BAMI-772081 format. One line per 2 residues: number of its first residue (from 1); their letters; for each residue x, y, z of N, C-alpha, C. Coordinates in nm, 2 decimals. Layout:
NUM = A = X Y Z X Y Z X Y Z | ...
This chain:
1 = XX = 2.19 -2.25 3.53 2.10 -2.13 3.49 2.14 -2.02 3.56 | 2.13 -1.88 3.50 2.17 -1.76 3.54 2.09 -1.72 3.65
3 = XX = 2.21 -1.68 3.76 2.16 -1.62 3.90 2.16 -1.49 3.93 | 2.25 -1.42 3.87 2.25 -1.29 3.89 2.17 -1.24 3.82
5 = XX = 2.11 -1.11 3.84 2.03 -1.02 3.75 2.12 -1.00 3.61 | 2.23 -0.96 3.63 2.31 -0.94 3.53 2.31 -1.04 3.43
7 = XX = 2.35 -1.17 3.47 2.32 -1.31 3.38 2.21 -1.32 3.34 | 2.10 -1.29 3.39 1.98 -1.31 3.34 1.94 -1.20 3.23
9 = XX = 1.96 -1.10 3.26 1.92 -1.00 3.12 2.05 -1.04 3.02 | 2.16 -1.08 3.05 2.23 -1.12 2.94 2.18 -1.24 2.85
11 = XX = 2.12 -1.33 2.95 2.08 -1.44 2.86 1.94 -1.42 2.80 | 1.85 -1.30 2.82 1.76 -1.25 2.72 1.81 -1.18 2.61
13 = XX = 1.94 -1.12 2.65 1.97 -1.06 2.52 2.04 -1.14 2.43 | 2.08 -1.26 2.47 2.16 -1.36 2.38 2.01 -1.42 2.31
15 = XX = 1.92 -1.46 2.38 1.81 -1.51 2.31 1.75 -1.42 2.20 | 1.73 -1.31 2.21 1.69 -1.21 2.13 1.78 -1.19 1.98
17 = XX = 1.93 -1.19 2.02 2.02 -1.19 1.92 2.00 -1.31 1.83 | 2.01 -1.43 1.92 2.02 -1.54 1.85 1.89 -1.56 1.76
19 = XX = 1.77 -1.52 1.78 1.65 -1.50 1.68 1.66 -1.40 1.58 | 1.71 -1.30 1.60 1.75 -1.22 1.49 1.85 -1.28 1.39
21 = XX = 1.95 -1.33 1.45 2.03 -1.39 1.37 2.00 -1.51 1.26 | 1.91 -1.56 1.34 1.85 -1.70 1.28 1.79 -1.67 1.17
23 = XX = 1.68 -1.55 1.17 1.59 -1.52 1.09 1.67 -1.46 0.94 | 1.77 -1.38 1.02 1.88 -1.33 0.87 1.91 -1.45 0.80
25 = XX = 1.97 -1.55 0.87 2.04 -1.66 0.83 1.94 -1.74 0.72 | 1.81 -1.76 0.81 1.73 -1.83 0.71 1.69 -1.75 0.56
27 = XX = 1.67 -1.61 0.59 1.64 -1.53 0.49 1.77 -1.54 0.37 | 1.87 -1.53 0.39 1.98 -1.57 0.31 1.98 -1.68 0.23
29 = XX = 1.95 -1.79 0.32 1.95 -1.91 0.22 1.83 -1.93 0.13 | 1.72 -1.86 0.17 1.61 -1.84 0.10 1.64 -1.78 -0.05
31 = XX = 1.71 -1.67 -0.04 1.75 -1.58 -0.18 1.85 -1.67 -0.26 | 1.96 -1.77 -0.17 2.05 -1.83 -0.24 1.95 -1.97 -0.34
33 = XX = 1.84 -2.00 -0.24 1.78 -2.10 -0.29 1.71 -2.05 -0.44 | 1.67 -1.93 -0.41 1.57 -1.88 -0.53 1.68 -1.87 -0.66
35 = XX = 1.82 -1.84 -0.63 1.90 -1.83 -0.74 1.97 -1.98 -0.79 | 1.94 -2.05 -0.71 1.98 -2.23 -0.72 1.86 -2.26 -0.83
37 = XX = 1.76 -2.23 -0.80 1.64 -2.29 -0.86 1.63 -2.22 -0.99 | 1.66 -2.09 -1.01 1.67 -2.04 -1.13 1.77 -2.08 -1.25
39 = XX = 1.87 -2.12 -1.16 2.00 -2.18 -1.24 1.95 -2.32 -1.29 | 1.88 -2.39 -1.21 1.84 -2.53 -1.26 1.75 -2.53 -1.35
41 = XX = 1.64 -2.42 -1.36 1.54 -2.40 -1.48 1.64 -2.34 -1.62 | 1.78 -2.29 -1.60 1.81 -2.26 -1.70 1.79 -2.13 -1.78
43 = XX = 1.69 -2.06 -1.71 1.66 -1.94 -1.72 1.76 -1.83 -1.69 | 1.84 -1.76 -1.76 1.94 -1.68 -1.75 1.90 -1.53 -1.69
45 = XX = 1.78 -1.49 -1.73 1.71 -1.35 -1.70 1.69 -1.37 -1.55 | 1.60 -1.49 -1.53 1.56 -1.49 -1.39 1.68 -1.53 -1.30
47 = XX = 1.78 -1.61 -1.32 1.87 -1.62 -1.27 1.96 -1.49 -1.24 | 1.96 -1.41 -1.33 2.02 -1.28 -1.33 1.94 -1.18 -1.22
49 = XX = 1.82 -1.19 -1.21 1.71 -1.12 -1.13 1.74 -1.19 -0.97 | 1.76 -1.32 -0.98 1.73 -1.36 -0.85 1.89 -1.31 -0.78
51 = XX = 2.00 -1.34 -0.86 2.13 -1.29 -0.79 2.11 -1.13 -0.77 | 2.05 -1.07 -0.85 2.05 -0.91 -0.80 2.00 -0.90 -0.70
53 = XX = 1.89 -0.99 -0.66 1.83 -0.96 -0.52 1.89 -1.03 -0.40 | 1.96 -1.11 -0.42 2.05 -1.21 -0.33 2.16 -1.13 -0.30
55 = XX = 2.23 -1.09 -0.37 2.37 -1.03 -0.34 2.35 -0.92 -0.22 | 2.27 -0.80 -0.22 2.28 -0.73 -0.12 2.25 -0.81 0.02
57 = XX = 2.17 -0.91 0.02 2.10 -0.99 0.13 2.24 -1.05 0.18 | 2.31 -1.08 0.10 2.43 -1.18 0.15 2.52 -1.10 0.21
59 = XX = 2.56 -0.97 0.16 2.64 -0.87 0.19 2.59 -0.81 0.34 | 2.49 -0.81 0.33 2.42 -0.73 0.45 2.44 -0.85 0.56
61 = XX = 2.39 -0.97 0.55 2.42 -1.06 0.65 2.58 -1.06 0.69 | 2.69 -1.04 0.62 2.80 -1.06 0.65 2.83 -0.90 0.73
63 = XX = 2.78 -0.77 0.69 2.78 -0.67 0.77 2.75 -0.67 0.93 | 2.63 -0.73 0.95 2.56 -0.77 1.04 2.64 -0.90 1.15
65 = XX = 2.73 -0.97 1.09 2.81 -1.05 1.15 2.73 -1.20 1.16 | 2.65 -1.22 1.08 2.56 -1.36 1.08 2.67 -1.45 1.02
67 = XX = 2.74 -1.38 0.89 2.85 -1.50 0.85 2.98 -1.40 0.82 | 3.07 -1.48 0.79 3.21 -1.40 0.76 3.21 -1.35 0.65
69 = XX = 3.26 -1.23 0.65 3.27 -1.14 0.48 3.33 -1.20 0.38 | 3.42 -1.29 0.44 3.50 -1.36 0.31 3.39 -1.47 0.28
71 = XX = 3.32 -1.52 0.37 3.24 -1.63 0.32 3.13 -1.57 0.23 | 3.08 -1.46 0.25 2.96 -1.38 0.17 3.02 -1.37 0.03
73 = XX = 3.17 -1.30 0.02 3.22 -1.26 -0.09 3.23 -1.38 -0.16 | 3.29 -1.50 -0.11 3.28 -1.64 -0.20 3.14 -1.70 -0.25
75 = XX = 3.04 -1.66 -0.17 2.91 -1.74 -0.22 2.84 -1.61 -0.33 | 2.88 -1.50 -0.32 2.82 -1.41 -0.43 2.92 -1.44 -0.55
77 = XX = 3.04 -1.46 -0.54 3.13 -1.46 -0.64 3.11 -1.61 -0.73 | 3.06 -1.72 -0.66 3.06 -1.85 -0.71 2.89 -1.85 -0.78
79 = XX = 2.82 -1.76 -0.72 2.69 -1.77 -0.79 2.69 -1.68 -0.91 | 2.77 -1.58 -0.91 2.76 -1.47 -1.02 2.82 -1.55 -1.13
81 = XX = 2.94 -1.66 -1.12 3.01 -1.72 -1.19 2.91 -1.82 -1.26 | 2.86 -1.87 -1.19 2.76 -1.96 -1.23 2.62 -1.92 -1.34
83 = XX = 2.59 -1.76 -1.28 2.50 -1.72 -1.37 2.55 -1.67 -1.51 | 2.68 -1.64 -1.49 2.76 -1.58 -1.62 2.76 -1.70 -1.71
85 = XX = 2.78 -1.83 -1.65 2.81 -1.92 -1.74 2.68 -1.99 -1.83 | 2.60 -1.94 -1.76 2.45 -1.99 -1.80 2.45 -1.90 -1.92
87 = XX = 2.48 -1.78 -1.95 2.47 -1.71 -2.07 2.58 -1.73 -2.16 | 2.65 -1.80 -2.17 2.79 -1.82 -2.23 2.75 -1.96 -2.31
């Protein structure tokens, strides 16, 4: 357990950041699930809309350090590829 005042403050800051990051990560996963659901239904228009909403959210998470930027780019790329394949 933290003993010094600075260590106690650091623990509080870490708890706050963890809560924020957890919320962001959950939000990103929800958007990705929405795209997955639209893909599963086979509705290309809905899938495209869901991807359009998910893409900035994923990129924002990478910008905030919740996920690595390459991971975000990979997720967006693979989802876009699947959405485009649906129309073909």
